[in-house]
Chimera marker file (.cmm) of the C-alpha trace (Angstrom):
<marker_set name="trace">
<marker id="1" x="62.674" y="-31.171" z="69.733" r="1" g="1" b="0" radius="0.5"/>
<marker id="2" x="61.050" y="-33.232" z="72.458" r="1" g="1" b="0" radius="0.5"/>
<marker id="3" x="62.675" y="-35.731" z="74.760" r="1" g="1" b="0" radius="0.5"/>
<marker id="4" x="61.096" y="-39.177" z="74.793" r="1" g="1" b="0" radius="0.5"/>
<marker id="5" x="58.513" y="-39.382" z="77.573" r="1" g="1" b="0" radius="0.5"/>
<marker id="6" x="59.427" y="-41.734" z="80.405" r="1" g="1" b="0" radius="0.5"/>
<marker id="7" x="56.259" y="-43.759" z="79.812" r="1" g="1" b="0" radius="0.5"/>
<marker id="8" x="56.945" y="-44.355" z="76.081" r="1" g="1" b="0" radius="0.5"/>
<marker id="9" x="57.436" y="-48.091" z="76.597" r="1" g="1" b="0" radius="0.5"/>
<marker id="10" x="54.093" y="-48.375" z="78.413" r="1" g="1" b="0" radius="0.5"/>
<marker id="11" x="52.405" y="-46.384" z="75.643" r="1" g="1" b="0" radius="0.5"/>
<marker id="12" x="53.857" y="-48.717" z="72.993" r="1" g="1" b="0" radius="0.5"/>
<marker id="13" x="52.863" y="-51.786" z="75.030" r="1" g="1" b="0" radius="0.5"/>
<marker id="14" x="49.239" y="-50.616" z="75.178" r="1" g="1" b="0" radius="0.5"/>
<marker id="15" x="48.901" y="-50.344" z="71.389" r="1" g="1" b="0" radius="0.5"/>
<marker id="16" x="47.181" y="-52.997" z="69.336" r="1" g="1" b="0" radius="0.5"/>
<marker id="17" x="49.349" y="-54.562" z="66.642" r="1" g="1" b="0" radius="0.5"/>
<marker id="18" x="47.597" y="-52.462" z="63.991" r="1" g="1" b="0" radius="0.5"/>
<marker id="19" x="48.172" y="-49.279" z="65.990" r="1" g="1" b="0" radius="0.5"/>
<marker id="20" x="51.817" y="-50.237" z="66.528" r="1" g="1" b="0" radius="0.5"/>
<marker id="21" x="52.329" y="-50.645" z="62.779" r="1" g="1" b="0" radius="0.5"/>
<marker id="22" x="50.735" y="-47.242" z="62.155" r="1" g="1" b="0" radius="0.5"/>
<marker id="23" x="52.871" y="-45.730" z="64.895" r="1" g="1" b="0" radius="0.5"/>
<marker id="24" x="56.094" y="-47.206" z="63.500" r="1" g="1" b="0" radius="0.5"/>
<marker id="25" x="55.380" y="-46.004" z="59.975" r="1" g="1" b="0" radius="0.5"/>
<marker id="26" x="54.609" y="-42.472" z="61.168" r="1" g="1" b="0" radius="0.5"/>
<marker id="27" x="57.619" y="-42.485" z="63.505" r="1" g="1" b="0" radius="0.5"/>
<marker id="28" x="59.897" y="-43.591" z="60.658" r="1" g="1" b="0" radius="0.5"/>
<marker id="29" x="58.434" y="-40.968" z="58.320" r="1" g="1" b="0" radius="0.5"/>
<marker id="30" x="59.114" y="-38.226" z="60.861" r="1" g="1" b="0" radius="0.5"/>
<marker id="31" x="62.695" y="-39.421" z="61.310" r="1" g="1" b="0" radius="0.5"/>
<marker id="32" x="63.315" y="-39.265" z="57.566" r="1" g="1" b="0" radius="0.5"/>
<marker id="33" x="62.173" y="-35.657" z="57.564" r="1" g="1" b="0" radius="0.5"/>
<marker id="34" x="64.337" y="-34.847" z="60.585" r="1" g="1" b="0" radius="0.5"/>
<marker id="35" x="67.273" y="-36.624" z="58.948" r="1" g="1" b="0" radius="0.5"/>
<marker id="36" x="67.267" y="-33.917" z="56.297" r="1" g="1" b="0" radius="0.5"/>
<marker id="37" x="68.869" y="-31.652" z="58.888" r="1" g="1" b="0" radius="0.5"/>
<marker id="38" x="72.081" y="-33.648" z="58.382" r="1" g="1" b="0" radius="0.5"/>
<marker id="39" x="72.384" y="-32.532" z="54.735" r="1" g="1" b="0" radius="0.5"/>
<marker id="40" x="74.704" y="-29.765" z="53.570" r="1" g="1" b="0" radius="0.5"/>
<marker id="41" x="72.364" y="-26.943" z="52.497" r="1" g="1" b="0" radius="0.5"/>
<marker id="42" x="72.011" y="-26.794" z="48.725" r="1" g="1" b="0" radius="0.5"/>
<marker id="43" x="74.141" y="-29.865" z="48.078" r="1" g="1" b="0" radius="0.5"/>
<marker id="44" x="74.215" y="-33.624" z="48.091" r="1" g="1" b="0" radius="0.5"/>
<marker id="45" x="76.753" y="-34.048" z="50.881" r="1" g="1" b="0" radius="0.5"/>
<marker id="46" x="76.103" y="-34.776" z="54.518" r="1" g="1" b="0" radius="0.5"/>
<marker id="47" x="76.947" y="-32.267" z="57.201" r="1" g="1" b="0" radius="0.5"/>
<marker id="48" x="76.548" y="-34.905" z="59.919" r="1" g="1" b="0" radius="0.5"/>
<marker id="49" x="77.036" y="-38.399" z="58.467" r="1" g="1" b="0" radius="0.5"/>
<marker id="50" x="77.148" y="-40.095" z="61.885" r="1" g="1" b="0" radius="0.5"/>
<marker id="51" x="73.751" y="-38.704" z="62.821" r="1" g="1" b="0" radius="0.5"/>
<marker id="52" x="72.313" y="-39.612" z="59.433" r="1" g="1" b="0" radius="0.5"/>
<marker id="53" x="73.519" y="-43.183" z="59.907" r="1" g="1" b="0" radius="0.5"/>
<marker id="54" x="71.750" y="-43.342" z="63.289" r="1" g="1" b="0" radius="0.5"/>
<marker id="55" x="68.576" y="-42.018" z="61.674" r="1" g="1" b="0" radius="0.5"/>
<marker id="56" x="68.820" y="-44.536" z="58.835" r="1" g="1" b="0" radius="0.5"/>
<marker id="57" x="69.468" y="-47.502" z="61.126" r="1" g="1" b="0" radius="0.5"/>
<marker id="58" x="66.601" y="-46.532" z="63.429" r="1" g="1" b="0" radius="0.5"/>
<marker id="59" x="64.208" y="-46.128" z="60.492" r="1" g="1" b="0" radius="0.5"/>
<marker id="60" x="65.392" y="-49.474" z="59.112" r="1" g="1" b="0" radius="0.5"/>
<marker id="61" x="64.665" y="-51.295" z="62.362" r="1" g="1" b="0" radius="0.5"/>
<marker id="62" x="61.313" y="-49.561" z="62.919" r="1" g="1" b="0" radius="0.5"/>
<marker id="63" x="60.124" y="-50.514" z="59.448" r="1" g="1" b="0" radius="0.5"/>
<marker id="64" x="61.476" y="-54.055" z="59.819" r="1" g="1" b="0" radius="0.5"/>
<marker id="65" x="59.338" y="-54.490" z="62.933" r="1" g="1" b="0" radius="0.5"/>
<marker id="66" x="56.299" y="-53.033" z="61.137" r="1" g="1" b="0" radius="0.5"/>
<marker id="67" x="56.900" y="-55.440" z="58.253" r="1" g="1" b="0" radius="0.5"/>
<marker id="68" x="57.178" y="-58.369" z="60.675" r="1" g="1" b="0" radius="0.5"/>
<marker id="69" x="53.810" y="-57.429" z="62.153" r="1" g="1" b="0" radius="0.5"/>
<marker id="70" x="52.153" y="-57.047" z="58.759" r="1" g="1" b="0" radius="0.5"/>
<marker id="71" x="53.560" y="-60.249" z="57.274" r="1" g="1" b="0" radius="0.5"/>
<marker id="72" x="53.136" y="-62.428" z="60.357" r="1" g="1" b="0" radius="0.5"/>
<marker id="73" x="56.884" y="-63.024" z="60.352" r="1" g="1" b="0" radius="0.5"/>
<marker id="74" x="58.363" y="-64.072" z="63.622" r="1" g="1" b="0" radius="0.5"/>
<marker id="75" x="60.165" y="-63.471" z="65.797" r="1" g="1" b="0" radius="0.5"/>
<marker id="76" x="59.125" y="-59.927" z="66.481" r="1" g="1" b="0" radius="0.5"/>
<marker id="77" x="61.095" y="-57.935" z="68.981" r="1" g="1" b="0" radius="0.5"/>
<marker id="78" x="59.650" y="-57.577" z="72.478" r="1" g="1" b="0" radius="0.5"/>
<marker id="79" x="58.400" y="-54.041" z="73.154" r="1" g="1" b="0" radius="0.5"/>
<marker id="80" x="61.293" y="-53.429" z="75.563" r="1" g="1" b="0" radius="0.5"/>
<marker id="81" x="63.797" y="-54.204" z="72.787" r="1" g="1" b="0" radius="0.5"/>
<marker id="82" x="61.844" y="-52.126" z="70.257" r="1" g="1" b="0" radius="0.5"/>
<marker id="83" x="61.801" y="-49.226" z="72.730" r="1" g="1" b="0" radius="0.5"/>
<marker id="84" x="65.570" y="-49.453" z="73.127" r="1" g="1" b="0" radius="0.5"/>
<marker id="85" x="66.110" y="-49.468" z="69.358" r="1" g="1" b="0" radius="0.5"/>
<marker id="86" x="63.832" y="-46.496" z="68.774" r="1" g="1" b="0" radius="0.5"/>
<marker id="87" x="64.772" y="-44.283" z="71.696" r="1" g="1" b="0" radius="0.5"/>
<marker id="88" x="67.953" y="-45.255" z="73.533" r="1" g="1" b="0" radius="0.5"/>
<marker id="89" x="70.794" y="-43.542" z="71.706" r="1" g="1" b="0" radius="0.5"/>
<marker id="90" x="74.169" y="-42.168" z="72.788" r="1" g="1" b="0" radius="0.5"/>
<marker id="91" x="73.690" y="-39.143" z="70.557" r="1" g="1" b="0" radius="0.5"/>
<marker id="92" x="71.778" y="-36.283" z="72.192" r="1" g="1" b="0" radius="0.5"/>
<marker id="93" x="70.703" y="-35.049" z="68.757" r="1" g="1" b="0" radius="0.5"/>
<marker id="94" x="69.265" y="-38.484" z="67.949" r="1" g="1" b="0" radius="0.5"/>
<marker id="95" x="67.470" y="-38.606" z="71.308" r="1" g="1" b="0" radius="0.5"/>
<marker id="96" x="65.828" y="-35.259" z="70.506" r="1" g="1" b="0" radius="0.5"/>
<marker id="97" x="64.852" y="-36.472" z="67.037" r="1" g="1" b="0" radius="0.5"/>
<marker id="98" x="63.431" y="-39.704" z="68.471" r="1" g="1" b="0" radius="0.5"/>
<marker id="99" x="61.419" y="-37.735" z="71.011" r="1" g="1" b="0" radius="0.5"/>
<marker id="100" x="60.013" y="-35.430" z="68.368" r="1" g="1" b="0" radius="0.5"/>
<marker id="101" x="59.165" y="-38.358" z="66.077" r="1" g="1" b="0" radius="0.5"/>
<marker id="102" x="57.484" y="-40.169" z="69.000" r="1" g="1" b="0" radius="0.5"/>
<marker id="103" x="55.338" y="-37.174" z="69.919" r="1" g="1" b="0" radius="0.5"/>
<marker id="104" x="54.416" y="-36.515" z="66.312" r="1" g="1" b="0" radius="0.5"/>
<marker id="105" x="53.390" y="-40.135" z="65.686" r="1" g="1" b="0" radius="0.5"/>
<marker id="106" x="51.519" y="-40.309" z="68.996" r="1" g="1" b="0" radius="0.5"/>
<marker id="107" x="49.568" y="-37.107" z="68.323" r="1" g="1" b="0" radius="0.5"/>
<marker id="108" x="48.765" y="-37.982" z="64.711" r="1" g="1" b="0" radius="0.5"/>
<marker id="109" x="47.228" y="-41.258" z="65.873" r="1" g="1" b="0" radius="0.5"/>
<marker id="110" x="45.373" y="-39.657" z="68.784" r="1" g="1" b="0" radius="0.5"/>
<marker id="111" x="47.236" y="-41.747" z="71.360" r="1" g="1" b="0" radius="0.5"/>
<marker id="112" x="46.960" y="-40.176" z="74.789" r="1" g="1" b="0" radius="0.5"/>
<marker id="113" x="49.724" y="-40.317" z="77.335" r="1" g="1" b="0" radius="0.5"/>
<link id1="1" id2="2" r="1" g="1" b="0" radius="0.2"/>
<link id1="2" id2="3" r="1" g="1" b="0" radius="0.2"/>
<link id1="3" id2="4" r="1" g="1" b="0" radius="0.2"/>
<link id1="4" id2="5" r="1" g="1" b="0" radius="0.2"/>
<link id1="5" id2="6" r="1" g="1" b="0" radius="0.2"/>
<link id1="6" id2="7" r="1" g="1" b="0" radius="0.2"/>
<link id1="7" id2="8" r="1" g="1" b="0" radius="0.2"/>
<link id1="8" id2="9" r="1" g="1" b="0" radius="0.2"/>
<link id1="9" id2="10" r="1" g="1" b="0" radius="0.2"/>
<link id1="10" id2="11" r="1" g="1" b="0" radius="0.2"/>
<link id1="11" id2="12" r="1" g="1" b="0" radius="0.2"/>
<link id1="12" id2="13" r="1" g="1" b="0" radius="0.2"/>
<link id1="13" id2="14" r="1" g="1" b="0" radius="0.2"/>
<link id1="14" id2="15" r="1" g="1" b="0" radius="0.2"/>
<link id1="15" id2="16" r="1" g="1" b="0" radius="0.2"/>
<link id1="16" id2="17" r="1" g="1" b="0" radius="0.2"/>
<link id1="17" id2="18" r="1" g="1" b="0" radius="0.2"/>
<link id1="18" id2="19" r="1" g="1" b="0" radius="0.2"/>
<link id1="19" id2="20" r="1" g="1" b="0" radius="0.2"/>
<link id1="20" id2="21" r="1" g="1" b="0" radius="0.2"/>
<link id1="21" id2="22" r="1" g="1" b="0" radius="0.2"/>
<link id1="22" id2="23" r="1" g="1" b="0" radius="0.2"/>
<link id1="23" id2="24" r="1" g="1" b="0" radius="0.2"/>
<link id1="24" id2="25" r="1" g="1" b="0" radius="0.2"/>
<link id1="25" id2="26" r="1" g="1" b="0" radius="0.2"/>
<link id1="26" id2="27" r="1" g="1" b="0" radius="0.2"/>
<link id1="27" id2="28" r="1" g="1" b="0" radius="0.2"/>
<link id1="28" id2="29" r="1" g="1" b="0" radius="0.2"/>
<link id1="29" id2="30" r="1" g="1" b="0" radius="0.2"/>
<link id1="30" id2="31" r="1" g="1" b="0" radius="0.2"/>
<link id1="31" id2="32" r="1" g="1" b="0" radius="0.2"/>
<link id1="32" id2="33" r="1" g="1" b="0" radius="0.2"/>
<link id1="33" id2="34" r="1" g="1" b="0" radius="0.2"/>
<link id1="34" id2="35" r="1" g="1" b="0" radius="0.2"/>
<link id1="35" id2="36" r="1" g="1" b="0" radius="0.2"/>
<link id1="36" id2="37" r="1" g="1" b="0" radius="0.2"/>
<link id1="37" id2="38" r="1" g="1" b="0" radius="0.2"/>
<link id1="38" id2="39" r="1" g="1" b="0" radius="0.2"/>
<link id1="39" id2="40" r="1" g="1" b="0" radius="0.2"/>
<link id1="40" id2="41" r="1" g="1" b="0" radius="0.2"/>
<link id1="41" id2="42" r="1" g="1" b="0" radius="0.2"/>
<link id1="42" id2="43" r="1" g="1" b="0" radius="0.2"/>
<link id1="43" id2="44" r="1" g="1" b="0" radius="0.2"/>
<link id1="44" id2="45" r="1" g="1" b="0" radius="0.2"/>
<link id1="45" id2="46" r="1" g="1" b="0" radius="0.2"/>
<link id1="46" id2="47" r="1" g="1" b="0" radius="0.2"/>
<link id1="47" id2="48" r="1" g="1" b="0" radius="0.2"/>
<link id1="48" id2="49" r="1" g="1" b="0" radius="0.2"/>
<link id1="49" id2="50" r="1" g="1" b="0" radius="0.2"/>
<link id1="50" id2="51" r="1" g="1" b="0" radius="0.2"/>
<link id1="51" id2="52" r="1" g="1" b="0" radius="0.2"/>
<link id1="52" id2="53" r="1" g="1" b="0" radius="0.2"/>
<link id1="53" id2="54" r="1" g="1" b="0" radius="0.2"/>
<link id1="54" id2="55" r="1" g="1" b="0" radius="0.2"/>
<link id1="55" id2="56" r="1" g="1" b="0" radius="0.2"/>
<link id1="56" id2="57" r="1" g="1" b="0" radius="0.2"/>
<link id1="57" id2="58" r="1" g="1" b="0" radius="0.2"/>
<link id1="58" id2="59" r="1" g="1" b="0" radius="0.2"/>
<link id1="59" id2="60" r="1" g="1" b="0" radius="0.2"/>
<link id1="60" id2="61" r="1" g="1" b="0" radius="0.2"/>
<link id1="61" id2="62" r="1" g="1" b="0" radius="0.2"/>
<link id1="62" id2="63" r="1" g="1" b="0" radius="0.2"/>
<link id1="63" id2="64" r="1" g="1" b="0" radius="0.2"/>
<link id1="64" id2="65" r="1" g="1" b="0" radius="0.2"/>
<link id1="65" id2="66" r="1" g="1" b="0" radius="0.2"/>
<link id1="66" id2="67" r="1" g="1" b="0" radius="0.2"/>
<link id1="67" id2="68" r="1" g="1" b="0" radius="0.2"/>
<link id1="68" id2="69" r="1" g="1" b="0" radius="0.2"/>
<link id1="69" id2="70" r="1" g="1" b="0" radius="0.2"/>
<link id1="70" id2="71" r="1" g="1" b="0" radius="0.2"/>
<link id1="71" id2="72" r="1" g="1" b="0" radius="0.2"/>
<link id1="72" id2="73" r="1" g="1" b="0" radius="0.2"/>
<link id1="73" id2="74" r="1" g="1" b="0" radius="0.2"/>
<link id1="74" id2="75" r="1" g="1" b="0" radius="0.2"/>
<link id1="75" id2="76" r="1" g="1" b="0" radius="0.2"/>
<link id1="76" id2="77" r="1" g="1" b="0" radius="0.2"/>
<link id1="77" id2="78" r="1" g="1" b="0" radius="0.2"/>
<link id1="78" id2="79" r="1" g="1" b="0" radius="0.2"/>
<link id1="79" id2="80" r="1" g="1" b="0" radius="0.2"/>
<link id1="80" id2="81" r="1" g="1" b="0" radius="0.2"/>
<link id1="81" id2="82" r="1" g="1" b="0" radius="0.2"/>
<link id1="82" id2="83" r="1" g="1" b="0" radius="0.2"/>
<link id1="83" id2="84" r="1" g="1" b="0" radius="0.2"/>
<link id1="84" id2="85" r="1" g="1" b="0" radius="0.2"/>
<link id1="85" id2="86" r="1" g="1" b="0" radius="0.2"/>
<link id1="86" id2="87" r="1" g="1" b="0" radius="0.2"/>
<link id1="87" id2="88" r="1" g="1" b="0" radius="0.2"/>
<link id1="88" id2="89" r="1" g="1" b="0" radius="0.2"/>
<link id1="89" id2="90" r="1" g="1" b="0" radius="0.2"/>
<link id1="90" id2="91" r="1" g="1" b="0" radius="0.2"/>
<link id1="91" id2="92" r="1" g="1" b="0" radius="0.2"/>
<link id1="92" id2="93" r="1" g="1" b="0" radius="0.2"/>
<link id1="93" id2="94" r="1" g="1" b="0" radius="0.2"/>
<link id1="94" id2="95" r="1" g="1" b="0" radius="0.2"/>
<link id1="95" id2="96" r="1" g="1" b="0" radius="0.2"/>
<link id1="96" id2="97" r="1" g="1" b="0" radius="0.2"/>
<link id1="97" id2="98" r="1" g="1" b="0" radius="0.2"/>
<link id1="98" id2="99" r="1" g="1" b="0" radius="0.2"/>
<link id1="99" id2="100" r="1" g="1" b="0" radius="0.2"/>
<link id1="100" id2="101" r="1" g="1" b="0" radius="0.2"/>
<link id1="101" id2="102" r="1" g="1" b="0" radius="0.2"/>
<link id1="102" id2="103" r="1" g="1" b="0" radius="0.2"/>
<link id1="103" id2="104" r="1" g="1" b="0" radius="0.2"/>
<link id1="104" id2="105" r="1" g="1" b="0" radius="0.2"/>
<link id1="105" id2="106" r="1" g="1" b="0" radius="0.2"/>
<link id1="106" id2="107" r="1" g="1" b="0" radius="0.2"/>
<link id1="107" id2="108" r="1" g="1" b="0" radius="0.2"/>
<link id1="108" id2="109" r="1" g="1" b="0" radius="0.2"/>
<link id1="109" id2="110" r="1" g="1" b="0" radius="0.2"/>
<link id1="110" id2="111" r="1" g="1" b="0" radius="0.2"/>
<link id1="111" id2="112" r="1" g="1" b="0" radius="0.2"/>
<link id1="112" id2="113" r="1" g="1" b="0" radius="0.2"/>
</marker_set>
């Protein structure tokens, strides 16, 4: 999985609000798919509950920001705070997941670096 590019905050800052919402939804979707790696194969238990919690909390905050943009709700987080929520994690596994989700969302929207 990819590390988050060092210019991710600048990339997010350059997006229109509509593009940011699309990015956040695609980013969150990718994280939910990556979160499946925390499941015990063939069962309903979690192999890595701590990582799954990080995934869930990150998805929650990404979608909350997208909802704030769509509904006109304020205050919205500044991009620097949103960047920290999405990408700055203590867990190396979560950092890799965040990087992969970023690259996937960026590419699917045709956002150049």
